[in-house]
N, C-alpha and C positions, 0 to 999 in steps of 0.2 A: 669852423668854417667851411672843412670841405662836406661836414657832414648834410650841411647847407647846398654845396653844388651837388650832392648825388642825390635829395630831394627834388631838388627842381629840373632836373636832368630826364629829359623827354625820353630820352632811353628809359632810364627808368622808370618813369609812370608809364611806359608802354609795355615794358614788365609785368608790372604788378596790376598792369589791368590785363591784363593777357591772363594773367595766374590767378585772379580770380573768376574771369569769365570761364577758365576751365574749373574750376573747381565749383563754381555755378552749376555748370553744366554736369559735373560728374555727381553732383547730388539730387538735381534734375532725373537724370537717367538711374540712378542708383533707386529713388523714391517709387518711380514708372514701374519698375523692376521686382519693387519689396510689392508695393500693393496689387501687382498683377499677378504676382504669385499669391499673395493670401487669397486672392478672389478664388483663383483655381482650386487650390485647398480647400477652401469653406463648400464649392460647390459639389467637390468632388466628396467630402465628408458627408453632404447632405445627400447627396444622389445615394452613399452606401447605407447609411439609414433608413431611409425609404424604402431600401430595395429587401433588406432583413426587415425591414416593418410588415412591408406587404405581402414577402414570403412566409412570415410566419402568420400572418392575418387569415393570406386564402390557406393555409396548411395545414388550419387547427381551426376555423369558423368553427364547424360542424363534430368539433371534439370535444374530450373532457380535458377540464381546465389544467389536469393533471399529467397529460401528455405535454401540453405546451411548456408546463414549468419543466419533464424532461426535460423537451425541447433546449427550453432556455438554459439549463444548466449543463449540455453539451454544449451548445454556444459559448457558455463563460469560459468552459475547459479544455476548447480546441487548442490552446494555444497562440492562435491569431487575434492582437489587440485586447490580451485578457486583463492587461493591465488597465486599459480605459475604458471597456463595455460595461454599460449599467440598461438594465432591462428595468422597465416599470408595463405594468398590464392591469390594465382599468378597465370596472363594466362599462360598457355600451353608455350608463347615465352618468360615466364621469367619476 
């Protein structure tokens, strides 16, 4: 009998309603922050890849491929992002 009275109480229903509203607001705010952060990180990574690629292309455009290979070896062993770096060198024909 007491449980039936508690769930029919306006105060209980208001408290549960506000709790659900706060939980939904927290979920929406968390989602916005998460996707915003992921977007910023993606753009930063893309910009870094483009910068390194452009620098290598500009620096070694008219030089022997061996010098490019040496520079890539230095890039891979410089201790910066060494565990996640991958370089692929292709000819103009692909």
